[in-house]
C-alpha positions in Angstrom: 0.0 0.0 0.0 1.3 3.4 -0.9 2.3 5.5 2.1 0.5 8.8 2.4 0.9 11.8 4.6 -1.7 12.0 7.4 -4.3 14.7 7.1 -7.6 15.1 9.0 -9.6 15.4 5.8 -7.8 12.4 4.3 -8.5 10.3 7.4 -12.2 11.1 7.1 -12.8 11.0 3.3 -9.8 9.3 1.9 -7.0 10.6 -0.3 -6.8 11.4 -4.0 -9.2 13.9 -5.6 -11.4 13.9 -2.5 -8.5 15.2 -0.4 -7.8 18.1 -2.7 -11.5 19.0 -3.0 -11.9 18.8 0.8 -9.1 21.3 1.3 -10.4 23.6 -1.4 -13.8 23.6 0.3 -12.1 24.4 3.6 -10.1 27.3 2.1 -13.3 28.6 0.6 -15.1 28.4 3.9 -12.2 30.3 5.6 -12.3 33.1 3.0 -16.1 33.4 3.3 -15.8 33.5 7.1 -13.1 36.2 7.0 -15.2 38.4 4.6 -18.3 37.9 6.7 -16.4 39.0 9.8 -15.0 42.0 8.0 -18.3 43.2 6.7 -20.6 42.2 9.6 -20.4 45.6 11.4 -19.0 48.2 9.1 -17.9 51.4 10.9 -16.4 54.6 9.8 -13.3 53.9 11.9 -12.5 50.3 11.0 -11.7 47.9 13.8 -10.8 44.2 14.0 -11.2 42.2 10.8 -12.6 45.2 8.9 -9.4 47.0 9.6 -7.3 44.0 8.4 -9.3 43.7 5.2 -9.2 47.4 4.5 -5.4 47.4 4.9 -5.2 44.4 2.6 -7.3 45.9 -0.1 -5.4 49.2 0.2 -2.1 47.3 -0.3 -3.4 45.5 -3.3 -4.7 48.8 -4.8 -1.4 50.5 -4.2 0.4 47.6 -5.8 -1.8 47.9 -8.9 -1.4 51.6 -9.2 2.4 51.2 -9.5 1.9 48.6 -12.3 -1.2 49.5 -14.3 -2.3 52.9 -13.0 -5.1 53.9 -10.7 -8.0 53.4 -13.2 -7.2 49.8 -14.0 -5.9 49.0 -10.5 -9.4 49.7 -9.2 -11.0 47.8 -12.1 -9.0 44.7 -11.5 -8.9 45.0 -7.7 -11.7 42.4 -7.1 -9.9 39.8 -9.3 -6.4 40.3 -7.9 -7.6 40.6 -4.3 -9.7 37.4 -4.6 -6.7 35.5 -6.1 -4.6 36.8 -3.3 -6.9 35.6 -0.6 -7.3 32.2 -2.2 -3.6 31.7 -2.8 -2.6 33.0 0.7 -4.9 30.8 2.6 -4.2 27.8 0.4 -0.5 28.3 1.0 -0.9 28.9 4.7 -3.1 26.0 5.6 -0.5 23.5 4.6 1.8 24.8 7.4 -0.6 23.5 9.9 0.1 19.8 10.7 -2.7 17.6 9.6 -3.6 19.8 6.6 -2.4 20.0 3.0 -2.0 23.1 0.8 -4.3 23.0 -2.3 -1.7 25.0 -4.1 0.8 22.1 -3.7 -1.3 20.3 -6.4 -0.7 21.2 -10.0 -4.4 20.5 -10.7 -5.2 23.6 -8.7 -2.5 26.0 -9.8 -2.8 25.2 -13.5 -6.5 26.1 -13.8 -5.7 29.3 -11.8 -3.0 30.2 -14.2 -5.2 29.4 -17.2 -7.9 31.7 -15.8 -5.5 34.6 -15.5 -4.1 33.8 -19.0 -7.6 33.8 -20.6 -8.8 36.8 -18.7 -5.9 39.2 -19.5 -6.0 38.2 -23.2 -9.7 38.8 -23.2 -9.2 42.2 -21.6 -6.5 43.1 -24.1 -8.7 42.2 -27.1 -11.7 44.0 -25.6 -9.7 47.2 -25.0 -7.7 47.3 -28.2 -9.6 45.1 -30.7 -8.4 41.8 -32.1 -6.3 43.3 -34.9 -4.6 45.9 -32.8 -4.0 43.5 -30.0 -2.2 40.9 -32.0 -0.5 43.6 -34.1 1.8 44.4 -31.2 3.0 40.8 -31.3 4.7 41.6 -34.6 7.2 44.0 -33.2 8.5 47.3 -34.6 10.4 45.8 -37.6 8.2 44.3 -40.2 11.0 42.1 -41.7 11.2 40.3 -38.4 7.4 40.2 -37.8 6.9 36.4 -38.4 9.8 35.6 -36.0 8.6 38.1 -33.4 5.0 36.8 -33.6 6.2 33.2 -32.9 8.4 34.5 -30.0 5.5 36.5 -28.5 3.1 33.5 -28.7 5.6 31.2 -27.0 6.3 33.9 -24.4 2.6 34.3 -23.6 2.1 30.5 -23.4 5.1 30.2 -21.1 3.3 32.4 -18.6 0.9 29.6 -17.9 3.8 27.4 -17.0 5.5 30.2 -15.1 2.5 31.0 -12.9 1.4 27.4 -12.2 4.7 25.6 -11.8 6.3 28.3 -9.7 3.5 28.3 -7.2 3.1 24.5 -7.3 6.8 23.8 -7.0 7.5 26.2 -4.1 4.5 25.2 -2.0 5.0 21.4 -2.7 8.6 21.8 -1.6 7.6 23.7 1.6 5.1 20.9 2.4 7.6 18.2 2.0 10.2 20.1 4.0 7.7 20.5 6.9 6.8 16.8 6.7 10.4 15.8 7.0 11.0 18.3 9.8 8.1 17.0 11.9 9.3 13.4 11.5 12.8 14.4 12.7 11.6 16.6 15.6 8.1 15.4 16.5 8.2 16.8 20.0 9.8 20.1 19.4 8.0 23.0 17.8 10.2 24.2 15.0 9.4 27.9 15.4 12.0 29.3 13.0 11.0 27.0 10.1 7.4 27.8 10.7 8.2 31.5 10.4 10.2 30.9 7.2 7.3 28.8 5.7 4.8 31.6 6.6 7.0 34.1 4.9 7.2 31.9 1.8 3.4 31.6 1.8 3.1 35.4 1.7 5.9 35.8 -0.9 4.4 33.4 -3.3 1.0 35.1 -2.9 2.6 38.5 -3.7 4.4 37.1 -6.8 1.2 35.6 -8.2 -0.7 38.9 -7.6 1.9 41.2 -9.0 2.4 39.0 -12.1 -1.4 39.1 -12.7 -1.3 42.9 -12.6 1.8 42.9 -14.9 0.1 40.7 -17.5 -3.1 42.8 -17.4 -1.0 45.9 -17.9 0.8 44.5 -20.9 -2.5 43.6 -22.4 -4.6 46.8 -21.9 -1.9 49.5 -22.1 -0.6 48.8 -25.6 -1.1 52.4 -26.9 0.7 53.9 -23.9 3.7 51.6 -24.4 3.9 52.3 -28.1 4.0 56.1 -27.4 7.1 55.5 -25.4 8.6 53.3 -28.1 8.8 50.3 -25.8 7.0 47.0 -26.2 4.7 45.9 -23.4 6.7 42.8 -22.8 9.9 44.8 -22.3 8.4 47.4 -19.9 6.5 44.8 -17.9 9.6 42.6 -17.6 11.5 45.6 -16.3 8.9 46.3 -13.7 8.7 42.7 -12.6 12.5 42.5 -12.3 12.5 45.7 -10.1 
């Protein structure tokens, strides 16, 4: 029989797809509970969970302003903030012994990356039109247009792999590291590793959110980039590096 890591949900409902779905339901319930607590008694001077959520939304909005401008940052705030909550709690729950991160499963991170990929391309086509949107894939030199078009297509498709496998690989590695650590020191609380894993959960959430904003900016701000004689891919890559 194949050895499996103990989880509370797995002991009740079994492993496999049921385990992943069970943790997804749990994460969804946590997010719903947090939002209900934050909006239960709204006050002018925020307190408690309302204050936490307002700080979070303010931080996401500030992040978006730096990448895509205030107008689009507000437009895409619900999407990016929701992704952030889902990824954060999915990452964090795996740090608790007896639970497993949904984001440590490629079947969760891949659809999430595909959703971002489809949406930012949809927004780019909606904002600029089909012809103008794909026209910027050709580059500034028409002689190199066929080559540049292929490169751009491959570059965009690679974003699916980048988003999904980066998140999946890091969180899966963290889960395995914690599993080994608890086997080696079952009676000692490893506070420093727990703090490090918590930081990684926040970091991976931030990376997924900022890249979502970056890809949206590259899709909807084509005209602004062309005015500065810089391709969206070049400028967004610069911002992501910074």
